[in-house]
C-alpha positions as CSV (number, residue, x, y, z in Angstrom):
1,M,174.5,127.6,37.0
2,K,171.4,129.8,37.2
3,K,173.3,132.8,36.2
4,I,174.8,130.9,33.2
5,A,171.3,129.7,32.1
6,F,169.9,133.2,32.4
7,A,172.7,134.7,30.4
8,A,172.1,132.1,27.7
9,S,168.4,132.7,27.6
10,V,168.9,136.4,26.9
11,A,171.9,135.7,24.7
12,A,174.3,137.9,26.6
13,L,177.7,138.2,25.1
14,A,180.8,137.5,27.0
15,F,184.5,137.8,26.3
16,S,186.8,134.8,27.1
17,A,190.5,134.9,27.8
18,A,191.1,132.5,24.9
19,S,192.7,133.7,21.7
20,Q,190.7,133.9,18.5
21,A,189.6,130.3,17.5
22,H,190.6,128.0,14.7
23,F,187.7,128.2,12.3
24,Q,186.7,125.8,9.5
25,L,185.6,127.9,6.6
26,M,183.1,126.9,4.0
27,Y,183.1,130.0,1.8
28,T,181.1,130.9,-1.3
29,P,180.5,134.5,-2.1
30,D,176.7,134.6,-2.3
31,S,174.0,132.7,-0.3
32,Q,171.2,133.6,-2.6
33,H,170.9,133.1,-6.4
34,D,168.0,134.1,-8.7
35,A,169.2,132.1,-11.6
36,P,171.0,128.8,-12.1
37,A,174.6,129.0,-10.9
38,T,177.8,127.1,-10.4
39,L,178.9,127.6,-6.8
40,D,182.6,128.0,-6.2
41,T,183.1,126.8,-2.6
42,K,186.3,126.9,-0.7
43,L,187.1,124.8,2.4
44,V,189.8,126.4,4.4
45,F,191.0,126.0,8.0
46,G,192.2,129.3,9.4
47,H,191.6,132.4,11.6
48,P,189.1,134.5,9.7
49,M,188.6,137.4,12.2
50,E,192.2,138.1,13.0
51,N,193.4,136.9,9.5
52,G,196.1,134.8,11.1
53,H,197.9,131.7,9.8
54,V,196.2,128.9,7.9
55,M,196.4,125.2,8.7
56,D,196.6,122.1,6.6
57,M,193.4,120.2,6.1
58,G,193.4,116.4,5.7
59,Q,191.2,114.6,3.3
60,P,187.6,115.3,4.5
61,E,185.7,112.3,5.9
62,E,182.4,113.6,4.4
63,F,181.3,116.4,2.1
64,F,177.7,116.4,0.9
65,V,174.7,118.5,-0.1
66,K,171.1,117.9,0.9
67,F,168.3,119.2,-1.4
68,K,164.7,118.4,-0.6
69,G,165.7,115.6,1.7
70,E,168.0,113.9,-0.9
71,K,171.7,113.7,0.1
72,T,174.4,113.7,-2.5
73,D,178.0,112.7,-1.7
74,L,180.4,115.4,-3.2
75,R,183.7,114.0,-1.9
76,D,184.8,112.9,-5.4
77,N,184.2,116.5,-6.6
78,L,186.7,117.9,-4.1
79,E,189.9,119.4,-5.5
80,K,192.9,119.9,-3.3
81,V,194.5,123.3,-3.5
82,T,197.1,125.4,-1.8
83,W,195.5,128.3,0.1
84,K,197.6,131.4,0.8
85,G,197.2,133.2,4.1
86,P,198.8,136.6,4.9
87,D,202.0,134.9,6.0
88,N,201.9,131.2,5.2
89,S,200.2,128.6,2.9
90,A,198.3,125.4,3.7
91,D,196.4,122.5,2.1
92,A,192.7,123.3,1.5
93,Y,189.9,122.1,-0.9
94,Q,187.6,123.6,-3.4
95,V,184.5,122.3,-5.2
96,K,182.3,123.6,-8.0
97,H,178.7,122.5,-7.8
98,K,175.8,123.4,-10.1
99,I,172.5,124.5,-8.6
100,R,169.5,124.5,-11.0
101,R,166.3,123.8,-9.1
102,N,164.6,126.3,-6.7
103,G,165.1,125.7,-3.0
104,D,167.6,125.3,-0.2
105,Y,170.9,123.5,-0.7
106,I,172.4,122.4,2.7
107,F,176.1,121.7,2.4
108,G,177.8,119.6,5.2
109,L,181.5,119.0,5.9
110,V,183.1,116.5,8.2
111,P,186.8,117.3,8.1
112,A,189.6,115.0,9.3
113,P,190.5,115.7,12.9
114,Y,193.3,118.3,13.1
115,F,196.1,117.9,15.6
116,E,196.9,121.1,17.4
117,A,200.4,120.5,18.6
118,S,200.6,123.5,20.9
119,E,197.6,122.1,22.9
120,D,198.3,118.4,22.3
121,T,194.7,117.9,21.2
122,Y,192.6,117.2,18.1
123,I,189.9,119.5,16.7
124,Q,187.2,118.3,14.3
125,Q,184.7,120.9,13.1
126,F,181.4,119.8,11.6
127,T,180.6,122.6,9.2
128,K,177.4,123.8,7.4
129,R,176.5,126.4,4.8
130,I,173.1,126.9,3.3
131,V,172.5,128.4,-0.2
132,N,169.2,129.3,-1.7
133,K,168.1,129.3,-5.3
134,G,165.0,131.2,-6.5
135,G,163.8,132.6,-3.2
136,V,161.9,129.3,-2.4
137,P,162.6,128.1,1.2
138,N,162.2,124.3,1.6
139,G,164.6,122.9,4.2
140,W,167.0,125.5,5.7
141,D,165.7,124.8,9.2
142,E,166.1,121.0,9.0
143,P,169.0,119.1,10.6
144,A,171.6,117.8,8.1
145,G,172.2,114.6,10.1
146,L,175.7,115.5,11.3
147,L,177.0,114.1,14.6
148,T,176.9,117.7,15.9
149,E,175.5,120.7,14.1
150,I,173.9,124.1,14.4
151,V,170.3,124.3,13.0
152,P,169.3,127.9,12.1
153,K,166.1,129.3,13.4
154,N,166.3,132.3,11.1
155,K,166.8,132.0,7.3
156,P,170.6,131.9,7.2
157,Y,170.6,133.6,3.8
158,Q,168.2,136.3,4.7
159,I,169.9,138.0,7.7
160,F,170.2,141.7,7.9
161,A,172.8,143.9,9.7
162,G,171.2,145.1,13.0
163,S,168.9,142.1,13.3
164,T,169.5,138.9,15.3
165,F,170.4,135.3,14.5
166,T,169.3,132.3,16.5
167,G,170.7,128.8,16.2
168,Q,170.1,125.5,18.0
169,V,173.0,123.3,18.7
170,L,172.4,119.5,18.4
171,S,174.6,116.6,19.5
172,E,173.5,113.3,18.1
173,G,170.2,115.0,17.2
174,K,169.4,116.3,20.7
175,P,169.7,119.8,22.1
176,A,173.1,120.5,23.6
177,T,172.9,122.7,26.8
178,G,175.5,125.0,28.2
179,I,177.8,125.0,25.1
180,E,180.1,127.9,24.5
181,C,179.7,129.3,20.9
182,E,182.5,131.5,19.6
183,I,181.4,134.1,16.9
184,E,183.7,135.5,14.2
185,F,183.4,137.2,10.8
186,I,185.5,137.0,7.7
187,N,187.6,140.1,8.3
188,T,189.7,140.3,5.1
189,D,189.3,140.1,1.3
190,I,189.1,136.7,-0.3
191,D,190.5,136.1,-3.8
192,S,188.7,133.0,-5.1
193,E,190.7,132.9,-8.3
194,A,194.1,133.0,-6.5
195,N,192.9,130.9,-3.5
196,A,194.1,133.5,-1.1
197,F,193.2,135.8,1.9
198,G,194.1,139.4,1.7
199,K,197.1,140.8,3.6
200,T,195.2,143.2,5.8
201,V,192.0,143.2,7.9
202,H,189.0,145.4,7.3
203,R,188.6,146.4,11.0
204,Q,190.4,145.8,14.3
205,P,189.1,142.5,15.8
206,P,188.0,142.3,19.4
207,A,190.8,141.7,21.9
208,S,189.3,138.4,22.9
209,A,186.7,135.9,21.6
210,I,183.0,136.9,21.3
211,V,180.9,134.1,22.9
212,A,177.4,133.1,23.7
213,Y,176.1,130.1,25.6
214,T,173.3,127.7,24.6
215,D,170.3,127.5,26.9
216,E,168.4,124.4,28.1
217,N,167.0,123.9,24.6
218,G,170.4,124.3,22.9
219,M,169.5,127.8,21.7
220,F,171.7,130.8,21.4
221,T,171.1,134.3,19.9
222,F,173.5,136.9,18.6
223,G,172.8,140.4,17.3
224,I,174.5,140.9,13.9
225,P,176.2,144.4,14.0
226,K,177.6,144.5,10.4
227,A,177.0,143.0,7.0
228,G,179.3,140.2,6.0
229,H,180.0,136.5,6.5
230,W,179.5,135.4,10.1
231,G,180.6,132.1,11.6
232,F,179.4,130.3,14.8
233,A,181.6,127.7,16.4
234,C,180.0,125.8,19.3
235,M,182.9,124.1,21.0
236,G,182.9,120.5,22.3
237,A,179.3,119.9,21.3
238,G,180.0,116.5,19.7
239,P,179.8,113.2,21.7
240,E,183.3,111.9,21.0
241,T,186.1,113.3,23.2
242,E,189.1,111.2,22.3
243,H,191.1,110.5,19.1
244,K,194.3,108.4,18.8
245,G,194.6,108.5,22.6
246,K,194.4,112.3,22.8
247,E,191.7,114.8,23.7
248,L,189.3,115.6,20.9
249,S,187.0,118.6,20.6
250,Q,184.1,118.1,18.1
251,D,182.7,121.5,17.3
252,A,179.6,122.5,15.4
253,I,180.1,125.3,12.8
254,L,177.6,127.3,10.8
255,W,178.3,130.1,8.3
256,I,175.7,132.7,7.4
257,E,175.7,135.8,5.3
258,A,174.3,139.1,6.6
259,K,173.4,142.0,4.3
260,E,172.4,145.6,4.6
261,L,168.6,146.0,4.5
């Protein structure tokens, strides 16, 4: 246990024997906007780093945006779409949301639990994405109130390749210790007009999952090697462990965008 805690405190990377994880995407091309914009956001359940098959999403239980402490329910704005992966298609969702005022827009998703038949378990990934308008920070480091979530400790829209990113994993608002967080990046093109992933990957993905563990304060740190969209999935961080009589993993997901300096 001491070795695990030490590894977590220095954010050492490890490689698990598990295959690349299912990842709930919340994709919009840009995390920063100078002028008013309409965000085109895609909610897709897939395998972004290996560009594998995509899975059907059920009707989300929650989808909202928080701005200056005010929470707005966006479920009625969701539109169901068919998302095309490299070798199959699946149910996904999209939403278009206007941002006008300067500040941080924190988007939160609670998807319906997904049944993974091959493992006879359910997966529910509480997902966040933060978009800024006007360069004015005013809430990016605040919890969104999800049952489990990753709270960024660096501006998630101002991360540069070669720097580091630190997040704090919370479960029911409290730091979650010893949680394994898998790390992936979107490794293919995304066609937002056609609702589709590309057919190929940009670079060969690692042979096994990239992971870091949270320390006693729920913190983990990862060095960002390349520009792009990076996702962090902290597994089993939520308090509920059963759904419909089967095992349930409630995971905390956060997407950030890293750029070249």
